[in-house]
C-alpha positions in Angstrom: 0.0 0.0 0.0 1.3 3.4 -0.9 0.8 6.5 1.3 -2.5 8.3 0.6 -4.3 5.4 -1.1 -7.0 5.1 1.6 -9.2 8.0 2.6 -10.0 6.5 6.0 -10.1 3.5 8.3 -12.6 2.4 11.0 -11.3 -0.1 13.6 -13.9 -2.3 15.1 -12.0 -3.2 18.2 -11.9 -2.8 21.9 -9.9 0.4 22.3 -7.5 -1.1 24.9 -5.8 -3.6 22.7 -2.3 -3.5 21.3 -3.8 -4.4 17.9 -5.7 -1.1 17.8 -2.6 0.9 18.7 -0.6 -0.8 15.9 -3.3 0.0 13.3 -3.5 3.6 14.4 0.3 3.9 14.1 0.2 2.3 10.6 -2.5 4.8 9.5 -0.3 7.7 10.5 2.7 6.2 8.8 0.7 5.9 5.5 -0.9 9.4 5.9 -4.4 8.1 6.1 -6.3 11.2 7.2 -9.3 9.7 8.9 -9.2 7.0 11.6 -12.1 6.0 13.8 -12.5 3.4 16.5 -15.7 1.5 17.4 -15.7 -0.1 20.9 -17.2 -3.6 20.5 -17.5 -4.0 24.3 -21.0 -2.5 24.1 -21.6 -2.8 20.4 -24.9 -1.9 18.9 -26.1 -0.2 15.7 -25.9 3.1 17.7 -22.3 2.6 18.9 -20.5 5.9 18.3 -17.3 6.1 16.4 -14.4 7.7 18.2 -12.7 9.8 15.5 -9.1 10.4 16.1 -7.2 13.7 15.6 -4.2 12.6 13.4 -2.0 15.4 14.8 -2.2 14.0 18.4 -0.5 11.2 20.2 -2.6 8.1 20.9 -3.2 6.0 24.1 -5.4 2.9 24.1 -5.7 3.1 27.9 -4.9 5.7 30.6 -5.5 5.5 34.3 -5.5 8.2 37.0 -5.7 7.8 40.8 -8.0 10.5 42.0 -7.6 9.4 45.6 -4.7 7.2 46.8 -6.2 5.8 50.0 -8.8 3.0 50.3 -11.4 1.6 52.6 -10.1 -2.0 52.1 -6.3 -1.8 52.1 -5.7 -5.1 50.3 -2.3 -6.8 50.9 -0.1 -6.5 47.8 -2.2 -3.7 46.2 -0.5 -2.7 43.0 -1.4 0.9 43.8 0.0 0.7 47.3 -3.3 2.0 48.7 -2.5 0.7 52.2 0.5 3.0 52.3 -1.5 6.2 51.5 -4.0 8.2 53.5 -7.5 8.7 52.2 -6.8 12.5 52.4 -4.2 12.1 49.6 -5.9 13.0 46.4 -5.3 14.3 42.9 -6.0 18.0 43.6 -9.1 19.0 41.6 -7.6 22.0 39.8 -4.4 20.1 39.0 -6.6 17.3 37.6 -8.6 19.9 35.5 -5.4 21.4 34.1 -3.9 18.0 33.3 -7.0 16.6 31.6 -7.4 19.8 29.6 -3.8 19.5 28.4 -4.2 15.8 27.8 -7.2 16.5 25.5 -5.0 18.9 23.5 -2.1 16.6 22.9 -3.5 13.0 23.0 -6.3 10.8 21.7 -7.3 8.6 24.7 -9.5 5.6 23.8 -10.3 4.6 27.4 -9.8 6.7 30.5 -10.1 5.2 34.0 -10.7 7.0 37.3 -9.6 4.8 40.2 -7.6 4.7 43.4 -7.6 3.7 46.2 -11.4 3.9 46.3 -12.9 6.7 44.2 -16.2 6.8 46.1 -14.3 8.1 49.2 -14.2 11.5 47.3 -17.1 13.6 48.3 -16.6 15.7 45.1 -16.1 12.8 42.8 -18.9 14.2 40.6 -16.6 17.2 39.8 -13.8 14.9 38.6 -16.3 13.0 36.3 -17.7 16.3 34.9 -14.2 17.5 34.1 -13.3 14.2 32.4 -16.3 14.3 30.2 -15.9 18.0 29.4 -12.5 17.5 27.9 -12.5 13.8 26.8 -15.8 14.0 24.9 -15.2 10.9 22.7 -13.3 8.7 25.2 -14.8 5.7 26.8 -14.8 6.8 30.5 -14.8 4.3 33.3 -14.6 4.3 37.0 -13.1 1.3 39.0 -14.3 0.7 42.5 -14.8 -2.0 45.1 -18.5 -1.0 45.3 -18.9 -1.2 49.1 -19.9 2.5 49.3 -22.5 2.3 46.4 -25.5 1.7 48.7 -24.7 4.8 50.8 -23.2 7.2 48.3 -24.8 10.6 47.7 -27.3 10.8 44.9 -25.3 13.5 43.2 -22.5 11.0 42.6 -24.8 8.4 41.0 -26.4 11.1 38.9 -22.9 12.3 37.7 -21.9 8.7 36.7 -25.0 8.4 34.6 -25.1 11.9 33.1 -21.4 11.8 32.1 -21.8 8.4 30.6 -19.3 6.6 32.8 -19.1 2.8 32.9 -18.6 1.3 36.4 -16.2 -1.6 36.9 -16.6 -3.4 40.2 -13.7 -5.3 41.7 -15.3 -8.3 43.2 -13.5 -8.7 46.6 -15.0 -11.0 49.2 -16.7 -8.1 51.1 -18.1 -6.9 47.8 -19.4 -10.4 46.9 -21.4 -10.5 50.2 -23.5 -7.4 49.2 -23.2 -7.5 45.4 -27.0 -7.8 44.9 -27.6 -4.6 46.8 -24.8 -2.8 44.9 -26.2 -3.9 41.5 -29.8 -2.9 42.6 -28.7 0.6 43.2 -26.8 0.9 39.9 -29.7 -0.6 38.0 -32.2 1.7 39.6 -30.0 4.6 38.5 -29.6 3.2 35.0 -25.8 3.0 35.4 -23.9 0.7 33.1 -21.7 -1.6 35.1 -19.8 -4.9 35.2 -18.8 -7.1 38.1 -15.4 -8.6 37.5 -14.5 -12.1 38.4 -14.2 -12.9 42.1 -10.6 -12.4 43.3 -10.8 -15.6 45.3 -11.4 -17.5 42.0 -8.1 -16.2 40.6 -6.2 -17.4 43.7 -5.5 -13.9 45.1 -3.1 -11.2 44.1 0.2 -11.4 42.2 3.1 -9.7 43.9 6.4 -9.0 42.1 8.6 -6.4 43.9 12.3 -7.0 44.5 15.3 -5.3 46.0 17.4 -5.9 42.9 17.9 -4.1 39.7 19.3 -7.0 37.7 16.0 -8.6 36.7 15.5 -9.2 33.0 13.0 -6.5 32.1 11.5 -8.4 29.1 10.8 -11.4 31.3 9.4 -9.2 34.0 7.1 -7.5 31.5 6.0 -10.8 30.1 4.4 -11.7 33.5 3.3 -8.2 34.4 -0.4 -7.3 34.4 0.4 -3.6 34.4 2.6 -3.4 31.3 0.0 -1.6 29.2 -1.5 0.5 32.0 -0.4 4.0 31.3 -0.9 6.2 34.3 -1.4 10.0 34.7 -0.3 11.8 37.8 0.6 15.5 38.4 1.3 16.5 34.9 3.2 13.3 33.8 2.3 10.0 32.0 4.0 6.9 33.4 4.3 3.4 32.1 2.3 2.0 34.9 1.0 2.7 38.4 4.0 0.8 39.9 6.4 3.2 38.4 4.4 6.2 39.4 3.5 5.2 43.0 6.3 2.9 44.3 8.1 5.9 45.7 5.8 5.5 48.7 6.8 1.8 49.0 10.5 2.9 49.1 9.8 5.7 51.6 7.7 3.5 53.9 10.2 0.7 54.1 13.4 2.8 53.8 14.6 1.0 50.7 17.9 2.5 49.6 18.9 3.2 46.0 15.3 2.6 44.7 14.7 3.8 41.1 13.1 7.1 40.4 10.0 7.1 38.3 10.2 7.5 34.6 7.5 9.8 33.4 6.8 11.8 30.2 6.0 15.5 30.8 2.4 16.1 29.5 3.4 19.7 28.8 6.6 19.0 26.9 6.6 20.5 23.4 7.7 17.1 22.0 5.2 15.0 24.1 4.0 12.9 21.1 7.6 12.0 20.3 8.4 11.1 23.9 5.3 9.0 24.7 6.3 5.9 22.7 9.3 5.3 25.0 6.9 4.1 27.6 6.1 1.1 25.4 9.5 -0.3 26.1 11.5 -0.8 29.3 11.7 1.8 32.0 14.1 1.6 34.9 11.4 0.2 37.2 11.1 -2.9 34.9 14.6 -3.9 36.0 13.4 -4.0 39.6 10.3 -6.1 39.0 10.6 -9.9 39.3 10.7 -12.3 36.4 8.3 -14.5 38.3 5.3 -13.5 40.4 4.2 -14.9 43.7 0.5 -15.5 44.3 -0.8 -14.5 47.8 -4.3 -15.1 49.1 -6.6 -12.1 49.2 -6.8 -10.4 52.6 -6.7 -6.9 54.0 -4.2 -5.3 56.5 -4.1 -2.1 58.5 -0.4 -2.8 59.2 1.2 -3.4 55.8 4.5 -5.3 55.8 7.3 -5.2 53.3 6.9 -8.9 52.4 3.3 -8.2 51.3 4.7 -7.0 48.0 7.8 -9.2 47.6 8.0 -11.9 44.9 10.6 -13.7 47.1 10.2 -13.0 50.8 13.6 -14.7 51.2 15.2 -11.4 50.1 14.4 -10.1 53.6 16.9 -12.6 55.0 19.6 -11.1 52.8 18.9 -7.5 53.8 18.1 -4.6 51.6 
């Protein structure tokens, strides 16, 4: 195919897949001016097409913690929620500025608000309104454990529906015990939602942290469930939540010589040229284990270092 031979392409694909990203990159390479994505997750004859701006960068999936603390504090949480306070949030005006900038420089297929537990935010509705204001064509989703759904303020439920957010519920054991009540509230408010597979059915959480920087990053990424989870925080885009948030892990447990996060400045003039580097290895990848350890799901108000270690025997050798 020669450049300019096609007028446009519509990709019928879930916007989070690597295939979609590859096709979008190919369209730009061949100067195809019009590219659209149809999300098949909720396909119907009325499914809207997400038309991309060819001059912008492209992300299949982007996440943002709007609150870092949680009401569950699972052991081994990949967002380290048990090490944060519920008062630690993405400041609203910083979030507004960053999402506005994001919309100017990047096409985002799917944008997730999560934490921590998003429903802990009393002004969650404002974050959702900002997201929809600037990311008009994106698939917007909010990830939660659902425990607060039956008691959340009506304005939050209204904002979820009015801003066309999709709710993804992480099905932890406490959630499973009241899932019918949670679903009843969402159904009554005409909110689209899914209940993900029970965490107990998967055997628990995968943990993969190490004290070493000599892991093979390609092998580590091959077993990593976060390799494609681009993460926005305070004006920067990171490869994953581990890279962005593990500073708190290092601080809490006084781990020396821990790697600094590798992030791309959202406001950099060459942002689009810098963003692809996150598709490869970042420094944090060298510190993640080539194998993961499965731990049973449980919560803890007293997090311990071994909760995140792929090999607890490392503790015997010192840090």
